[in-house]
Backbone as JSON Lines, residues from 0, in Angstrom:
{"i":0,"aa":"M","n":[-27.86,-34.26,40.22],"ca":[-26.43,-34.52,40.23],"c":[-26.21,-36.03,40.06]}
{"i":1,"aa":"P","n":[-25.31,-36.44,39.14],"ca":[-25.06,-37.86,38.93],"c":[-24.43,-38.51,40.16]}
{"i":2,"aa":"A","n":[-24.7,-39.82,40.29],"ca":[-24.13,-40.58,41.42],"c":[-22.62,-40.62,41.28]}
{"i":3,"aa":"K","n":[-21.94,-40.53,42.42],"ca":[-20.48,-40.59,42.43],"c":[-20.03,-42.04,42.28]}
{"i":4,"aa":"I","n":[-19.12,-42.28,41.37],"ca":[-18.58,-43.62,41.15],"c":[-17.49,-43.85,42.19]}
{"i":5,"aa":"P","n":[-17.58,-44.97,42.95],"ca":[-16.55,-45.23,43.96],"c":[-15.18,-45.4,43.33]}
{"i":6,"aa":"E","n":[-14.18,-44.92,44.03],"ca":[-12.81,-45.08,43.56],"c":[-12.39,-46.54,43.68]}
{"i":7,"aa":"Y","n":[-11.51,-46.96,42.77],"ca":[-10.97,-48.32,42.82],"c":[-9.87,-48.36,43.87]}
{"i":8,"aa":"T","n":[-10.05,-49.19,44.86],"ca":[-9.04,-49.34,45.91],"c":[-8.83,-50.82,46.18]}
{"i":9,"aa":"E","n":[-7.7,-51.15,46.79],"ca":[-7.37,-52.54,47.11],"c":[-8.45,-53.22,47.94]}
{"i":10,"aa":"D","n":[-9.1,-52.48,48.84],"ca":[-10.1,-53.11,49.69],"c":[-11.38,-53.45,48.93]}
{"i":11,"aa":"R","n":[-11.49,-53.04,47.68],"ca":[-12.64,-53.38,46.86],"c":[-12.38,-54.62,45.99]}
{"i":12,"aa":"I","n":[-11.22,-55.23,46.15],"ca":[-10.88,-56.42,45.37],"c":[-11.31,-57.64,46.17]}
{"i":13,"aa":"H","n":[-12.2,-58.44,45.59],"ca":[-12.77,-59.58,46.31],"c":[-12.94,-60.78,45.38]}
{"i":14,"aa":"M","n":[-13.0,-61.95,46.01],"ca":[-13.32,-63.19,45.3],"c":[-14.65,-63.01,44.57]}
{"i":15,"aa":"K","n":[-14.72,-63.55,43.35],"ca":[-15.93,-63.44,42.54],"c":[-16.51,-64.83,42.29]}
{"i":16,"aa":"L","n":[-17.85,-64.92,42.36],"ca":[-18.57,-66.14,42.01],"c":[-19.55,-65.8,40.9]}
{"i":17,"aa":"L","n":[-19.49,-66.54,39.82],"ca":[-20.48,-66.45,38.76],"c":[-21.14,-67.82,38.73]}
{"i":18,"aa":"M","n":[-22.41,-67.87,39.18],"ca":[-23.08,-69.14,39.43],"c":[-24.2,-69.37,38.41]}
{"i":19,"aa":"F","n":[-24.21,-70.57,37.83],"ca":[-25.19,-70.93,36.82],"c":[-25.97,-72.17,37.27]}
{"i":20,"aa":"N","n":[-27.28,-72.14,37.09],"ca":[-28.12,-73.33,37.28],"c":[-28.26,-73.96,35.9]}
{"i":21,"aa":"T","n":[-27.73,-75.16,35.75],"ca":[-27.6,-75.74,34.41],"c":[-28.37,-77.04,34.22]}
{"i":22,"aa":"H","n":[-28.76,-77.24,32.97],"ca":[-29.24,-78.56,32.53],"c":[-28.03,-79.47,32.33]}
{"i":23,"aa":"E","n":[-26.97,-78.86,31.73],"ca":[-25.79,-79.67,31.41],"c":[-24.55,-78.79,31.35]}
{"i":24,"aa":"F","n":[-23.45,-79.34,31.86],"ca":[-22.14,-78.72,31.75],"c":[-21.17,-79.78,31.26]}
{"i":25,"aa":"W","n":[-20.57,-79.54,30.11],"ca":[-19.59,-80.45,29.54],"c":[-18.25,-79.72,29.45]}
{"i":26,"aa":"F","n":[-17.16,-80.41,29.79],"ca":[-15.85,-79.82,29.6],"c":[-14.84,-80.88,29.16]}
{"i":27,"aa":"R","n":[-13.8,-80.39,28.51],"ca":[-12.67,-81.23,28.12],"c":[-11.41,-80.4,28.35]}
{"i":28,"aa":"T","n":[-10.42,-81.02,29.0],"ca":[-9.17,-80.3,29.23],"c":[-8.5,-80.02,27.89]}
{"i":29,"aa":"F","n":[-7.89,-78.85,27.83],"ca":[-7.19,-78.43,26.62],"c":[-5.69,-78.4,26.84]}
{"i":30,"aa":"K","n":[-5.28,-77.73,27.96],"ca":[-3.86,-77.59,28.23],"c":[-3.66,-77.28,29.71]}
{"i":31,"aa":"N","n":[-2.66,-77.9,30.3],"ca":[-2.3,-77.61,31.69],"c":[-1.46,-76.34,31.68]}
{"i":32,"aa":"S","n":[-2.01,-75.27,32.22],"ca":[-1.31,-73.98,32.19],"c":[-0.29,-73.86,33.32]}
{"i":33,"aa":"L","n":[-0.33,-74.77,34.3],"ca":[0.62,-74.72,35.41],"c":[1.81,-75.64,35.2]}
{"i":34,"aa":"N","n":[1.6,-76.75,34.51],"ca":[2.66,-77.73,34.3],"c":[2.46,-78.36,32.92]}
{"i":35,"aa":"E","n":[3.08,-77.76,31.92],"ca":[2.87,-78.2,30.54],"c":[3.35,-79.63,30.29]}
{"i":36,"aa":"D","n":[4.21,-80.15,31.15],"ca":[4.71,-81.52,30.99],"c":[3.73,-82.55,31.54]}
{"i":37,"aa":"N","n":[2.65,-82.1,32.15],"ca":[1.71,-83.02,32.79],"c":[0.28,-82.79,32.28]}
{"i":38,"aa":"D","n":[0.1,-82.82,30.97],"ca":[-1.25,-82.68,30.41],"c":[-2.01,-83.99,30.53]}
{"i":39,"aa":"E","n":[-3.24,-83.9,31.0],"ca":[-4.13,-85.06,31.04],"c":[-5.32,-84.74,30.17]}
{"i":40,"aa":"D","n":[-5.8,-85.73,29.45],"ca":[-6.98,-85.56,28.61],"c":[-8.19,-86.03,29.41]}
{"i":41,"aa":"I","n":[-8.96,-85.07,29.92],"ca":[-10.13,-85.38,30.75],"c":[-11.35,-84.77,30.1]}
{"i":42,"aa":"E","n":[-12.41,-85.55,30.0],"ca":[-13.68,-85.07,29.46],"c":[-14.79,-85.55,30.38]}
{"i":43,"aa":"K","n":[-15.73,-84.65,30.69],"ca":[-16.8,-85.01,31.63],"c":[-18.04,-84.18,31.34]}
{"i":44,"aa":"T","n":[-19.2,-84.78,31.59],"ca":[-20.48,-84.1,31.51],"c":[-21.16,-84.22,32.86]}
{"i":45,"aa":"V","n":[-21.68,-83.12,33.38],"ca":[-22.44,-83.12,34.63],"c":[-23.79,-82.51,34.32]}
{"i":46,"aa":"E","n":[-24.85,-83.24,34.66],"ca":[-26.21,-82.77,34.38],"c":[-26.86,-82.24,35.65]}
{"i":47,"aa":"N","n":[-27.81,-81.32,35.46],"ca":[-28.65,-80.79,36.54],"c":[-27.82,-80.36,37.75]}
{"i":48,"aa":"S","n":[-26.98,-79.38,37.55],"ca":[-26.08,-78.94,38.61],"c":[-25.95,-77.42,38.62]}
{"i":49,"aa":"L","n":[-25.38,-76.94,39.71],"ca":[-24.91,-75.56,39.77],"c":[-23.47,-75.58,39.3]}
{"i":50,"aa":"V","n":[-23.13,-74.72,38.37],"ca":[-21.75,-74.58,37.91],"c":[-21.28,-73.23,38.4]}
{"i":51,"aa":"I","n":[-20.22,-73.25,39.21],"ca":[-19.73,-72.05,39.86],"c":[-18.38,-71.67,39.26]}
{"i":52,"aa":"F","n":[-18.35,-70.58,38.51],"ca":[-17.09,-70.03,38.01],"c":[-16.54,-69.15,39.12]}
{"i":53,"aa":"I","n":[-15.31,-69.42,39.54],"ca":[-14.73,-68.72,40.69],"c":[-13.43,-68.04,40.29]}
{"i":54,"aa":"H","n":[-13.35,-66.78,40.67],"ca":[-12.13,-66.01,40.46],"c":[-11.6,-65.63,41.84]}
{"i":55,"aa":"I","n":[-10.4,-66.07,42.16],"ca":[-9.77,-65.76,43.44],"c":[-8.72,-64.69,43.21]}
{"i":56,"aa":"E","n":[-8.84,-63.61,43.95],"ca":[-7.99,-62.46,43.74],"c":[-6.75,-62.48,44.63]}
{"i":57,"aa":"E","n":[-5.84,-61.61,44.32],"ca":[-4.53,-61.57,44.98],"c":[-4.61,-61.52,46.5]}
{"i":58,"aa":"N","n":[-5.46,-60.68,47.06],"ca":[-5.51,-60.54,48.52],"c":[-6.47,-61.52,49.2]}
{"i":59,"aa":"D","n":[-7.08,-62.42,48.44],"ca":[-8.04,-63.37,49.01],"c":[-7.37,-64.47,49.83]}
{"i":60,"aa":"I","n":[-6.13,-64.79,49.55],"ca":[-5.45,-65.9,50.22],"c":[-5.42,-65.68,51.73]}
{"i":61,"aa":"E","n":[-5.16,-64.47,52.16],"ca":[-5.09,-64.18,53.59],"c":[-6.48,-64.19,54.25]}
{"i":62,"aa":"R","n":[-7.53,-64.2,53.45],"ca":[-8.91,-64.23,53.97],"c":[-9.56,-65.59,53.72]}
{"i":63,"aa":"K","n":[-8.77,-66.62,53.56],"ca":[-9.24,-67.94,53.12],"c":[-10.44,-68.44,53.92]}
{"i":64,"aa":"E","n":[-10.33,-68.52,55.24],"ca":[-11.41,-69.11,56.04],"c":[-12.71,-68.34,55.9]}
{"i":65,"aa":"R","n":[-12.62,-67.03,55.94],"ca":[-13.82,-66.19,55.81],"c":[-14.45,-66.36,54.42]}
{"i":66,"aa":"L","n":[-13.62,-66.38,53.39],"ca":[-14.13,-66.53,52.03],"c":[-14.76,-67.9,51.8]}
{"i":67,"aa":"V","n":[-14.13,-68.94,52.3],"ca":[-14.69,-70.29,52.14],"c":[-16.06,-70.36,52.8]}
{"i":68,"aa":"K","n":[-16.21,-69.77,53.99],"ca":[-17.51,-69.77,54.66],"c":[-18.54,-68.99,53.86]}
{"i":69,"aa":"K","n":[-18.18,-67.79,53.4],"ca":[-19.12,-66.97,52.65],"c":[-19.51,-67.63,51.33]}
{"i":70,"aa":"A","n":[-18.53,-68.2,50.63],"ca":[-18.82,-68.88,49.36],"c":[-19.71,-70.1,49.6]}
{"i":71,"aa":"T","n":[-19.4,-70.87,50.64],"ca":[-20.21,-72.04,50.99],"c":[-21.65,-71.62,51.28]}
{"i":72,"aa":"D","n":[-21.81,-70.57,52.07],"ca":[-23.16,-70.09,52.39],"c":[-23.92,-69.66,51.14]}
{"i":73,"aa":"N","n":[-23.27,-68.93,50.24],"ca":[-23.92,-68.46,49.02],"c":[-24.3,-69.62,48.1]}
{"i":74,"aa":"I","n":[-23.39,-70.56,47.92],"ca":[-23.66,-71.7,47.04],"c":[-24.74,-72.59,47.63]}
{"i":75,"aa":"T","n":[-24.69,-72.82,48.93],"ca":[-25.7,-73.64,49.6],"c":[-27.08,-72.98,49.49]}
{"i":76,"aa":"W","n":[-27.14,-71.67,49.67],"ca":[-28.4,-70.93,49.53],"c":[-28.98,-71.13,48.14]}
{"i":77,"aa":"L","n":[-28.14,-70.97,47.1],"ca":[-28.62,-71.12,45.73],"c":[-29.04,-72.56,45.45]}
{"i":78,"aa":"A","n":[-28.31,-73.53,45.99],"ca":[-28.68,-74.94,45.81],"c":[-30.06,-75.22,46.4]}
{"i":79,"aa":"K","n":[-30.34,-74.67,47.58],"ca":[-31.66,-74.85,48.2],"c":[-32.75,-74.18,47.38]}
{"i":80,"aa":"K","n":[-32.49,-72.96,46.91],"ca":[-33.48,-72.21,46.12],"c":[-33.8,-72.89,44.8]}
{"i":81,"aa":"T","n":[-32.81,-73.56,44.2],"ca":[-33.0,-74.17,42.89],"c":[-33.24,-75.68,42.96]}
{"i":82,"aa":"G","n":[-33.11,-76.26,44.15],"ca":[-33.31,-77.7,44.3],"c":[-32.17,-78.55,43.75]}
{"i":83,"aa":"R","n":[-31.01,-77.96,43.59],"ca":[-29.87,-78.71,43.05],"c":[-29.1,-79.4,44.17]}
{"i":84,"aa":"K","n":[-28.61,-80.59,43.86],"ca":[-27.79,-81.37,44.8],"c":[-26.35,-81.53,44.31]}
{"i":85,"aa":"R","n":[-26.11,-81.12,43.05],"ca":[-24.77,-81.24,42.45],"c":[-24.18,-79.86,42.22]}
{"i":86,"aa":"V","n":[-22.87,-79.76,42.45],"ca":[-22.14,-78.51,42.24],"c":[-20.84,-78.83,41.51]}
{"i":87,"aa":"V","n":[-20.5,-78.0,40.54],"ca":[-19.22,-78.08,39.85],"c":[-18.49,-76.77,40.12]}
{"i":88,"aa":"L","n":[-17.27,-76.86,40.65],"ca":[-16.43,-75.68,40.89],"c":[-15.44,-75.57,39.73]}
{"i":89,"aa":"H","n":[-15.36,-74.37,39.16],"ca":[-14.5,-74.16,38.01],"c":[-13.68,-72.89,38.22]}
{"i":90,"aa":"S","n":[-12.37,-73.02,38.2],"ca":[-11.49,-71.86,38.32],"c":[-11.59,-71.04,37.04]}
{"i":91,"aa":"F","n":[-11.95,-69.77,37.21],"ca":[-12.17,-68.89,36.06],"c":[-11.52,-67.55,36.36]}
{"i":92,"aa":"A","n":[-10.26,-67.44,36.03],"ca":[-9.47,-66.26,36.39],"c":[-9.64,-65.12,35.38]}
{"i":93,"aa":"H","n":[-10.89,-64.85,35.01],"ca":[-11.16,-63.83,34.0],"c":[-12.22,-62.83,34.45]}
{"i":94,"aa":"L","n":[-12.45,-62.72,35.75],"ca":[-13.48,-61.82,36.25],"c":[-12.9,-60.57,36.89]}
{"i":95,"aa":"S","n":[-11.57,-60.43,36.82],"ca":[-10.9,-59.26,37.4],"c":[-9.46,-59.22,36.9]}
{"i":96,"aa":"D","n":[-8.83,-58.06,37.05],"ca":[-7.42,-57.94,36.71],"c":[-6.52,-58.53,37.79]}
{"i":97,"aa":"S","n":[-7.01,-58.58,39.03],"ca":[-6.23,-59.1,40.15],"c":[-6.37,-60.62,40.21]}
{"i":98,"aa":"K","n":[-5.24,-61.31,40.26],"ca":[-5.26,-62.78,40.33],"c":[-4.36,-63.25,41.45]}
{"i":99,"aa":"S","n":[-4.81,-64.28,42.16],"ca":[-3.98,-64.86,43.22],"c":[-2.95,-65.8,42.62]}
{"i":100,"aa":"E","n":[-1.98,-66.18,43.46],"ca":[-1.04,-67.21,43.03],"c":[-1.76,-68.56,43.07]}
{"i":101,"aa":"S","n":[-1.33,-69.49,42.25],"ca":[-2.08,-70.73,42.03],"c":[-2.17,-71.64,43.25]}
{"i":102,"aa":"T","n":[-1.11,-71.76,44.04],"ca":[-1.14,-72.68,45.19],"c":[-2.18,-72.24,46.21]}
{"i":103,"aa":"G","n":[-2.22,-70.97,46.55],"ca":[-3.21,-70.47,47.49],"c":[-4.62,-70.59,46.96]}
{"i":104,"aa":"A","n":[-4.79,-70.32,45.68],"ca":[-6.12,-70.45,45.06],"c":[-6.59,-71.89,45.1]}
{"i":105,"aa":"Q","n":[-5.71,-72.81,44.79],"ca":[-6.08,-74.23,44.82],"c":[-6.46,-74.66,46.24]}
{"i":106,"aa":"D","n":[-5.77,-74.16,47.24],"ca":[-6.12,-74.46,48.63],"c":[-7.54,-74.0,48.95]}
{"i":107,"aa":"I","n":[-7.92,-72.82,48.47],"ca":[-9.27,-72.31,48.69],"c":[-10.29,-73.2,47.99]}
{"i":108,"aa":"F","n":[-10.0,-73.61,46.76],"ca":[-10.91,-74.5,46.04],"c":[-11.12,-75.81,46.79]}
{"i":109,"aa":"L","n":[-10.03,-76.41,47.27],"ca":[-10.14,-77.69,47.97],"c":[-10.92,-77.54,49.28]}
{"i":110,"aa":"A","n":[-10.69,-76.44,50.01],"ca":[-11.42,-76.2,51.25],"c":[-12.91,-75.97,50.96]}
{"i":111,"aa":"L","n":[-13.21,-75.25,49.88],"ca":[-14.6,-75.0,49.51],"c":[-15.29,-76.31,49.11]}
{"i":112,"aa":"Q","n":[-14.6,-77.12,48.34],"ca":[-15.17,-78.41,47.96],"c":[-15.49,-79.26,49.2]}
{"i":113,"aa":"E","n":[-14.57,-79.31,50.14],"ca":[-14.76,-80.07,51.37],"c":[-15.98,-79.57,52.16]}
{"i":114,"aa":"K","n":[-16.13,-78.25,52.28],"ca":[-17.26,-77.67,53.02],"c":[-18.59,-77.97,52.34]}
{"i":115,"aa":"L","n":[-18.62,-77.87,51.02],"ca":[-19.86,-78.15,50.28],"c":[-20.25,-79.62,50.41]}
{"i":116,"aa":"I","n":[-19.28,-80.5,50.35],"ca":[-19.56,-81.93,50.53],"c":[-20.1,-82.18,51.94]}
{"i":117,"aa":"S","n":[-19.51,-81.5,52.94],"ca":[-19.98,-81.68,54.32],"c":[-21.42,-81.18,54.5]}
{"i":118,"aa":"R","n":[-21.87,-80.32,53.61],"ca":[-23.26,-79.83,53.65],"c":[-24.19,-80.67,52.77]}
{"i":119,"aa":"G","n":[-23.68,-81.79,52.28],"ca":[-24.53,-82.72,51.54],"c":[-24.62,-82.48,50.05]}
{"i":120,"aa":"L","n":[-23.75,-81.65,49.5],"ca":[-23.78,-81.39,48.06],"c":[-22.72,-82.23,47.35]}
{"i":121,"aa":"D","n":[-23.13,-82.92,46.3],"ca":[-22.23,-83.71,45.47],"c":[-21.37,-82.72,44.68]}
{"i":122,"aa":"T","n":[-20.13,-82.53,45.1],"ca":[-19.3,-81.44,44.58],"c":[-18.06,-81.96,43.89]}
{"i":123,"aa":"T","n":[-17.85,-81.52,42.66],"ca":[-16.66,-81.86,41.91],"c":[-16.0,-80.57,41.41]}
{"i":124,"aa":"M","n":[-14.77,-80.7,40.96],"ca":[-14.04,-79.56,40.4],"c":[-13.52,-79.93,39.02]}
{"i":125,"aa":"T","n":[-13.49,-78.95,38.14],"ca":[-12.75,-79.15,36.9],"c":[-11.27,-79.18,37.29]}
{"i":126,"aa":"P","n":[-10.43,-79.84,36.52],"ca":[-9.01,-79.92,36.88],"c":[-8.4,-78.52,37.05]}
{"i":127,"aa":"F","n":[-7.82,-78.29,38.21],"ca":[-7.27,-76.98,38.54],"c":[-6.02,-76.7,37.71]}
{"i":128,"aa":"G","n":[-5.93,-75.5,37.17],"ca":[-4.76,-75.09,36.41],"c":[-4.83,-75.42,34.93]}
{"i":129,"aa":"Y","n":[-5.96,-75.96,34.5],"ca":[-6.12,-76.31,33.1],"c":[-6.94,-75.26,32.36]}
{"i":130,"aa":"L","n":[-6.57,-75.06,31.1],"ca":[-7.45,-74.37,30.17],"c":[-8.41,-75.43,29.67]}
{"i":131,"aa":"N","n":[-9.68,-75.08,29.56],"ca":[-10.69,-76.07,29.19],"c":[-11.54,-75.58,28.03]}
{"i":132,"aa":"E","n":[-11.97,-76.53,27.26],"ca":[-13.05,-76.3,26.32],"c":[-14.3,-76.63,27.11]}
{"i":133,"aa":"F","n":[-15.38,-75.86,26.97],"ca":[-16.6,-76.22,27.7],"c":[-17.85,-75.79,26.97]}
{"i":134,"aa":"R","n":[-18.95,-76.47,27.35],"ca":[-20.29,-76.17,26.83],"c":[-21.2,-76.15,28.05]}
{"i":135,"aa":"I","n":[-22.06,-75.15,28.11],"ca":[-22.93,-75.01,29.27],"c":[-24.34,-74.66,28.8]}
{"i":136,"aa":"Q","n":[-25.32,-75.4,29.31],"ca":[-26.73,-75.11,29.0],"c":[-27.38,-74.61,30.28]}
{"i":137,"aa":"V","n":[-27.67,-73.33,30.32],"ca":[-28.18,-72.65,31.51],"c":[-29.68,-72.49,31.41]}
{"i":138,"aa":"L","n":[-30.39,-72.69,32.53],"ca":[-31.82,-72.45,32.57],"c":[-32.1,-70.97,32.34]}
{"i":139,"aa":"G","n":[-33.36,-70.61,32.1],"ca":[-33.7,-69.25,31.75],"c":[-34.17,-68.36,32.88]}
{"i":140,"aa":"D","n":[-34.53,-68.92,34.03],"ca":[-35.11,-68.09,35.1],"c":[-34.06,-67.2,35.75]}
{"i":141,"aa":"S","n":[-34.52,-66.27,36.57],"ca":[-33.61,-65.26,37.14],"c":[-32.56,-65.85,38.06]}
{"i":142,"aa":"L","n":[-32.85,-66.91,38.79],"ca":[-31.86,-67.52,39.67],"c":[-30.9,-68.46,38.93]}
{"i":143,"aa":"A","n":[-31.03,-68.55,37.62],"ca":[-30.14,-69.41,36.83],"c":[-28.79,-68.75,36.59]}
{"i":144,"aa":"K","n":[-28.72,-67.44,36.86],"ca":[-27.47,-66.69,36.65],"c":[-27.32,-65.72,37.81]}
{"i":145,"aa":"V","n":[-26.4,-66.04,38.71],"ca":[-26.21,-65.22,39.92],"c":[-24.73,-64.88,40.04]}
{"i":146,"aa":"W","n":[-24.46,-63.61,40.3],"ca":[-23.08,-63.13,40.48],"c":[-22.91,-62.6,41.9]}
{"i":147,"aa":"K","n":[-21.79,-62.93,42.53],"ca":[-21.49,-62.43,43.87],"c":[-20.04,-62.03,43.95]}
{"i":148,"aa":"S","n":[-19.8,-60.93,44.66],"ca":[-18.44,-60.52,45.01],"c":[-18.35,-60.65,46.51]}
{"i":149,"aa":"L","n":[-17.42,-61.47,47.0],"ca":[-17.33,-61.73,48.43],"c":[-16.22,-60.88,49.01]}
């Protein structure tokens, strides 16, 4: 008998992390999707880092403290396993149909950045609310690509 596929329910909607161990991550801002009157042209390259694509879902805002702790623990674990000291946080609202409102999501990003810095990781964020052009060179080993649903 085939395995039963779980039904989709609200309690199965969770913050997503897509984590990459990279040689290089380059990005350039394309357009401010939150405030079109405030476009900034930012370009940056970060070498030898973990790049974390994060999707924050609609019901995650009310679970902020728990999610920040779980995300911090997962990212710190991967940093230790891979020997990385640098982390780039990137808002990537394309890992689910459920999306949080931007203010609450940005609060989670800032809290996560603060926690990672307090754990000794050099942590930066791509500009929040921007569409970006990016290039990423990911290592080939199994821990170079890790996905988590919190």
